[in-house]
N, C-alpha and C positions, 0 to 999 in steps of 0.2 A: 465610242461616241454615244451621246444620249439618243434615245429613241423618242420620236415625236409623233403624236397623233393629232391630226386636225379634224375637228367635228364641225360640219357646216349644217345650219338649220334652215336652209331655204327650201321651199317646196317646188321651186321652179327648175325644170330641166335645163334652162338656159341661164342659170343663176349668175349674176355678177359677183355675188359673194363667193360662190364656189370657184369662180375664175380667179379672184383675188387670192383665195386660199391656195389654189394650185400654183400661182406665181410665188407665193411665200415658200411653198414646199420645194420648188425648184431652187430657190436661193439657199435653203437649208441643206438640200442634198449636195449642192455644189461645194459646201463646206464640210462634207463628209458625214452628215447626219443621216440616220435611217428615218425616213418620214413617210407616213401614209395618210390617206384621206378617207374619213368616214362621212358620207353624205347621209344624213338622217332620213331623207326622203326615200332612200333605197331600202329602208327597213320596213317590215310589214306594218302597214298603216293600222290595221285592225288591232294588232297587239299593242301598238303605241297608245291608241285611243282608249283601249280597255285596261291599260296598265298591267298587261301580262308580261311578267319577267322571264318565266321559265319556258322559253322557246330557243332553239339553236341560234337563230339570228341575233337575238338580244343577248344571249350568253356570250356569243363571239364579240359583239360590240362592247359589252361591259368588260370583257377580258382585255380587249384592246386598250381601253381607257386605263385599266389597272396596270397594264404592262408598260405604259408610256412614262418616260421621265418628264416630258413636257407636253402640254396640250394647248392647241390653238382652238379657241371656241369662237365661231364666226356666225353671224346672223345678219340678214337684212332687217331694217327697222320698220315695223308695222305698228301704226298707232302709238308711237312713242315708246315701243317696247320690243323685245326680241320676239321671235316667232313662237306661235303655239306649238309648232312641230318640235322646235328645240326644247321648249319647256316640257313637252311630253317625254322626251328622251331623258333629260336631266332628272326628271322626277323618278325615273326607273332605276337610276344609279344608286348603289349602296351609299349609306351615310359615310361622309368623309372620303368619298371616291377620289377627290382631288388632293387629299392630304399628301404632303411631301413633294408635290409636283409644282413645276413652274408653269404658269398659265398666261397666255397672250390672248386677250379679247380683241376681236375684229368686228366691225360693223360697217354696213353700207346703207345709204339712205338717199332720199331725193333732195333734201335741203340740209344746210348746216344747222337748222333748228333741231335736228335729231342728234346732234353731236353729243349731248349729255347723256344719251341713252346708255352708253358704255358704263359710266360711273354710277348712274342712278337706277338702272334697271339690271344690267348684266353683271356688273361686279358684285353686288350683294348676293346673288344666287351662287356665284362661283365661291364666294367666301363661305356661304352656308354649306357647301359641299366639301369644306375643309381646306380649300386652297390657301396656303400660307404665303405664297409669293405670286401675286398677280401683277405682272409688269404693266407699264403704261400701255393702254390700248390704242388702237388706231382706227379712225373713222374715215371712210372713203365715200365720196359722192358717187351716185349712179353715173354721173357724167364722166367720172374718172376712169370708168371701164368702158372701152369702146370696141366695137367689132369691125374688123377689116373686111375687105371684099371677099376674103377667103372664109369668112365666118368665124375666124378665130378671135377670141377676146384678148385685148391688150390694155395695159394701164397707160394712161398719159404719163409723160416724163415726170411731172411734179408728183403724181401719185406713186409712181415707181420709186421715187426717191424717199417718200415718206414711209412706204411699206418696207423698203430696204433698211431704213433706220430702225423701224420697229423690230424687224427680224434680227438685226444685229444686237439690239438690246436684249431680246429674248435669248439668243444664243449665248451672249455673255453671262446672263443670269443662270442658264443651264450649266455653263462651264464652272461658275463659282459654286453652284450647288454640288457638282461632281467633285470638285476639289475639296469642299468641306466634308462630304461624306467619305471621301478617300482618306482624309487625314483622321477622321474619327475611327475608321476601321484600323488604321495603323496604330492609333492610340490603344484601341481595345486589344489588339494583338500583342502590343508591346507591354501593356500593363501587367499581365500575368507573368511574363518573363522577368520583369523587374521584381515582382513579388517573390518569385522563386530564387532569384539572386540574393535578395534580402534574407530570405529564410535560410538559405545555405550559409550565408555569412554568420547568421545567428547560431547555427549548429556548430560551426567551426569555433566560435567564441566559447561555447560550452566545453 
C-alpha cells in the first residue's frame, strides 16, 4: 500500500488544521495505508528561519517527504495565503521534491472568502516543487472543527463528509499511480525477455 505523509503548517499547538489532518490520516489508515503526520511547528524554529538544511531534524523531515508516495499539505489561511511556517519548510525542500507524488492540499480558514487560497496560493508552490498530480483540494471553515467537553477536536458531519470525499479521491489517485508504475515495471522486465526471444529466433534462422 502507498505510504502517505501529512505536512501541517500551523504554528498553533491546538491547531484546527492539524486536527483535520489527523482525521484524514485515520480514514487512510482504516483503508490500510501507512500514514504519518509531520507538524512543521515541531521542527527547530531557528533552523527554519535561517534556512539551515543540514541538521538531523530537517534531514529526517526531508527524507520523510522523499519516501512518501502521497503527501497531504495542510495549512490555516493567514492574510489570504498559507502560513510563513509552511513556506519556510517548503523552501528548504530540494527542487522537484514532490515529483512523482500525489498531493492533496487542505486549508482551514475563518470565512469562505479564503476558499480560493488553495488554487491561487498553495497549488502554485506545490507545482513549483514538481508535483505532477495535485488532486482537488479541500477547504474547511474554522467552525467546521469543534471541541467537545473532553477537549477533543471533531469535525461537524458536513465537514466530515467533505473531508472523506477528498480523502477517497486522494486514495483513488494513489491507487491509479501505483497501478501505472506497476504496469511500467512489468513492461520494463518483459521487454528484454522479448528481445532475447527475438534474437534467439534470428540465430535459429541462420
